[in-house]
N, C-alpha and C positions, 0 to 999 in steps of 0.2 A: 504492499500498500504505500503510495506515494502523497505527497502534502496536497495535491490536488484532488485526490479522491477521499482524503481526509476532511477536509474543509467540506466537501459535498456533504459527507456524514454527519460532521459537526453541524451545518446551519439546519441540515433535518432536523435533526436532535434538537436544536434548540428551539427552533420553532414548535416541535410537537409539544415540548415541557412548557413552553411560553403559554400555552392554552390550558387552562383548565380540561381534564379528561383525553387531553391529547395523547397518541399512542405513536410511538418508532417501532417501525416494522425493519427487518433486517430480512432480505431475499437474498440468495446466493443465485448468481445470474451465471450459470454455467453450461450453457447450450453450446458454447465456443469449447469441443471438446480439444484441441489442442494447445487451448490457452489457461483451461480449468486442471484443476488437480486437489487433491486431497490436502494435501501440504500449504496451497496456497490458501484453501479455506480455513485450515488452522490456523495460519499465521496472522491471517485478516481478523478472526474472532479472538486471537490472544491479544491482537495491537487496540482493537476495539474495547477490549475490559480492561486491559493496561490504562487507557484512556479513561475510563471512568464512562462511557457510552454505553449505556445497557439499552437492551430494547425488550420492547412489551410482547412482542411477536416476533419469532424465527426461530430459528436451530438453537438446539439447546434450552430452548424456553418452554415450560408447561402449557403455555396457552393453547386453546384450540384453533383448529384452522390448518392451513399448509396442504401439503407441502411444501417448505420452504426453498427447497431447492427446485430449479426450474428443470433440472434434469430426472426429476421424481414426478414432474406434471405434463407425462407427452399423452397421457389418455385424455387429461382433459383439453389439449388442444386440438387432439384428432377427433373431437367431437366437432367442435366447430367450423372446421375445414369444408365438409358438404355444405353446411348450410351457405358459405360465401359462395362455392360454385353453383348449389340450386339456385341462387339469386342471378346468377351471372355476373358477380361481383369478382371471382376468382376465375382462372384458368388454368391448365397446363403450359409450361414454357418449357421448350426442347434447344435452347441456345445454350450453346457451351462458352466457357469463361473464355476462350480466343476470339470465336464470334464476338463476344462481345466487348472485348477490348480493342476489336479493330472498328466496330460502330463507336466506341467511346473517342478513337483516334481520328475518323472521320467527322465527328461533330465538333471535336476541338479545333480540327482544321479550318472547318468551315465557321468558325467562331462562334457555333451554337452551345448552347450549355447541355452535359452531356447527362442523356437520361434516356432509360429504356425507350425504341421507337416503337413498341408492340408490336415487332414481327409476329408471335404466334397468338395474339388477341386475338386474331380472325380465322384462325383455325377449326375447321367443322368437328365435329364429333368422330364421325369416321376417319377423318385424318388424324385424329388423336389417337383413337384405337389401334390404327395400323401402326403407328411409330411405338406403342409401346408393345404392341405385339412383337416387334422387332427387336427388341429387347432396351431400348432408350429409356432413362429414367429422367423424368422431368421436375423442375422445379415448379411450386406453385405461386403463382403471383396474383396479388390484389391490382383489381384495376380501379384506378383512378377517374371520379364522374367528370366529364368533360363540361366547360362553360360555368364552373362555380366558383365561388369564392371562399375559403376557409376563414372563418372571422373569430377569435377568442381574446380574452386579456390575459396576457403575461404578468405574473405576479412581479416581477422585477421590471420588465421591458415596458409593458402598457400594451395597448391595443395593437393585434397582429391582424393582417389581411392577406392572404396568400391566394391569389389564384391556382385552380387546378392544372391550368396549362402551362403552368411552372414544375408540376410535379412528374415525375413519370411511375409507372407500372412499378411496385417493388416485390422483391420474392417473400411471401411468408413461411413458407414450406421449403427447405433446402433437399435437394437431390436424394439424398438418403434416408428422406423422412422425419429428420430433424426441424424445430421450429427456427425459424429466424428470429434475430435479436427484436426487428422493428415489430413482430406480432406477437411473441410470448411475453413481450417487458410491457406491451400496453393490454391485453388480455389479462395479464396478473395484477397490474394495478385495478382493473375494474373487479376484476373476482375476489380480489381481497378486501375490496371495500375502501382505497387509497383513495384520499379527500386532497393531499396536497404532495407535489413533488417539486424540491428545488434541486436542478443538475445543470451541469455545464451546457455554456451557452453553444458547444460543438453540437450538441443534440436540437438544437433550434430548428434546423430543417426536419428532423425526425417527426416534429408535433403535429403540423398539418396532417401528416400522412398519417399518424395514429389515430388523430381525432377522426379522422375519415374511416377507419378500418374500426374503430369502436362503432361508429353510428350504424355502420352495415351492420353490426353484430346485435343493436339494440341493446350497447352495452353503458354504463355510465364512465365517462371520462373526468380524473381529477383536475387539480387544477394546476396547471404549470409556472414553474418560474424559473428562467435560466441565470445562473449566474455566470458573470465576467468571469475570464480565464485567467490565470496565473500567470504573469510573464517576469522575464529577467528585467535588471536594470537597462538593458540594451533594448527591452520592447518587444525580444524575441520570447515563443513561450517557454516555459521554464524546464533548463536542463541541468546535467551536473554542473556545466561550464558555470551555471550561475549560484553555485554552492549548495543547492537542492539535492538533498539525500532522502533517500525512502524511510519510511516511520522508524522500521527494525534499525537502522544504521544510525537514526540519532536516539532511539533508544540506547544503543550499545554505546555510544560516545558520551551518555550520561545526561543528556537534556531530559528535562522533567514533566510529566505529563501537563501540570499547570503552566508550563512555559508555553509548550505547543498550543496548548485551547486556548490562552489567552492572546496569543498571536495572530492565530488562523481565526479567530472570531471576530478579528478587526482588519482582515485582510479583504476589502471588499463591502465590510460592513462598518459605518460608524457608531462608535459606542459613545464618544464623547471622552471626557477625562475619570473613568471612575476606577481606575488604579486595578491593580492584581485582583481577580476574583475567582470563586470556585464557578463549578458548574451551572450551579442554582443561580447565581449572581448573574453569571453571562446570559443564561435563558431569563430570566425578569426582564434583562433591557433589551431582549432581542426584537427586532422589529423589521418584518419584510419590506417595510418601506425606506429603511435605512440602507439596503442594499443598492449600491453603485451600479451605473452600466459601464463605466470606462475599466479596462483591465486593471486589474490589480498586481502592482508590484512587490516581486518579495524582495527582501531585503533582509540578509542574515544578521546584521547589525542590529536590526530590531529585534529579531527573533532570541539573539543575545542578550537585548536589554530585559527579556521578559525571563530568561534563563536566572538572570541577576536578580530579578526581582523574587522570583520563586524559591531560588536558593536561601534568600535572605528570611524567607517565612518558613521555611522547610524544616521539618521535625528534628531534633539534633540525632535520635537513632537512626534516622533514615540516612543523613550524611555522614554519621558515623561509619556506616558501612561501605563508604567510600574508601576507606583504609584499610579495608580487610586486604591481609598480604602484606599490609606494612609493617615497619618496624614499630608503631605508635600501638604502646599497652593498651588493651579495652578499656582499663580505668583512668587511661590518660584522653579519650577520644571526645569525652564531651569538651574538655579545655579546647582542643584541637580545634573542632568543629567553630566554637566560637570564635578564635583568632582567623580562622580561616577565609570562612562565608563573606567576606565583604570583600574581599580580593580574588578568591579563586572558585570558579564556578562549574567545574567539571571533576568527575573523579581524576581522570589523570593529572591536573593540577593538584590535588589533596595528595596524590601518592608521591607527586614530584617533589613538593614541601619536604612530605615526610623523609626523602630520600635526603633532601639539602638537608635534614636536622639530624638524621640520625647517621646517614652515610658519608662518602667521602666527595669534596667538592673536583670538578673538573679543574683543570689550569684555566687561569683567566686567558681570557684573548688579548692582544697587545693594548687595544685602547684601555680595557679593564686593568691593565699593570700599571699603565701612564695613570690611572687616578688613584693607584694603591702608592705609586711613588711619589705624586705631588702630594699626598698626605705625609708621607715622611714615616720611616721606622720607629720615631719617637712615640708618635700618635699613639700607634698600636701598642708598644710597648707600656705607655701609662693606661692605656685601657686595660691591660692586663692586671697592672697592678693595683685598681680600681675595684676587682671582684672581690667583693667582699666574703666574710666568712660563711653566708649562706648560700654563695655563689652568683650573688646578683651583681648587675652592672647598672649604674645608677649613671642615666644619659646628663643629668644634669650636674653630676661630679664631671664628667668626663669634659662637658662644656666647659666649665669653670677652668680645669686642670690646663686643658691646652688654647684656651682663648678662641675655638673655632666655634660655631654655629651653622644652624641652618644647612643649606647644602654640603658645605663644606665638611660637616660632622655625620650627617647620617649618610651621605652617599658610600663613602670608603667603607664606613662601618658596616652597615648593609652588605655592601659587595665581599668585603672579607669574612663576613659571616655566613651568607647565603649563596654567594656566588652570582648574585642577581643584581641589577640596580632597583627592579622596583619588587613592591609585594606588599604584605599585610603589615600592620603597624610594627616597628622596630622593637621597642620596646615588649610588646605581646610575645614578638617571635624569640626576644632574649630570654623570656619565661620560659620558653618551651626546652632551650639549648641549657645541657649540662655545663657546670661549673669546668669542668675537666675540657669539654669541646671548645666552650669558649677560649679557655686558654690555647690550645692546640690551634684552633684556627687564626686566633688574634697572632700567635708567633707567626705562623704560616706567613702571614698578610706582613708582617715585620721584615721577616727574611726576605719577601719578594721586592719589599721597597728599597732596599738598601743598596 
């Protein structure tokens, strides 16, 4: 599951929870056998549960209804195809992939919109039977009515009017007998009593076709709303080069659910300045009318901002688990969390600081050694002498003894003790460092500064 998928699921969840009695339905659309697997379904369900997006109807749910996997609903679909054929609203199509590609290429060359030209729509019953008898396996196409305008109100984009002349007859059953997406997606919405659907604007062209299909079957259609696409900073569709990663990859990197949810809920939806919210807070302020129509730009810095906010509010025990496998004793982890959480926001950063405090420091780069040399060996020797009997180093006493302050005091000292020029508050870091290690590192810095 990627960020676009997750945002779509989140917006639907928020819409359902925004209204009393609303229900969120999870349907597994797995009729594309090449792209569907048990592993993919399991991962999707685990990620939704990790994010807290529970569902009222769907797999692993005790609610009545279903089946919730489209691959298990073939019998329901099979009952509807004859109704369309008998009403003259669907017909067998024997056009193969190569023939369709050539037709599409010719239309594009003629600067015509690519759509099915109705090659098989005029076949007689005898011609159809003869081709089937010869072993040909047709698809089943829905016949678009001529001379009509499909009119509906999109929840996000407002009034929509599409002439049926712009739509081509489309496949509702594949040659292998399985239901095509256009068909089962629309039919399941109706049969499951879905009232509202928020989905990406890449589905916008599907909507008039599906409305006509449901009309032909005398089934109720939901209200559709089409969300703006997520794009990178260059305006192109979001991709890995923009810093986008799958939900699983973000989870593995240490992003918290609260960070992802707070960021994505604002990606294309205006909340105002309400700060970090739990799911209940996000749902209470969610309004479809606040969803914009312009593409939503993904900004990893904004995502990291919400990660910082989430880490600041996260339980100590949870953040303490980021130190698993480090040298930090269990009884010290609560203190470590409070020191690090204002400057470290991912498990890798927590473990890096643990290594810097308990492990060995890398050799300083040339520009870092220059900082140590500028401070002078005397500076670090004085700091060593000021470590008291309890192992504490008073920055105030060091300032008075050396006559240094501000950057000239903190920068070389931080570099000597941690190997980094930036990080958590220095006084707090000193409290985490043993007296022996303080002396060892100060002596090392003095030797390098000579």
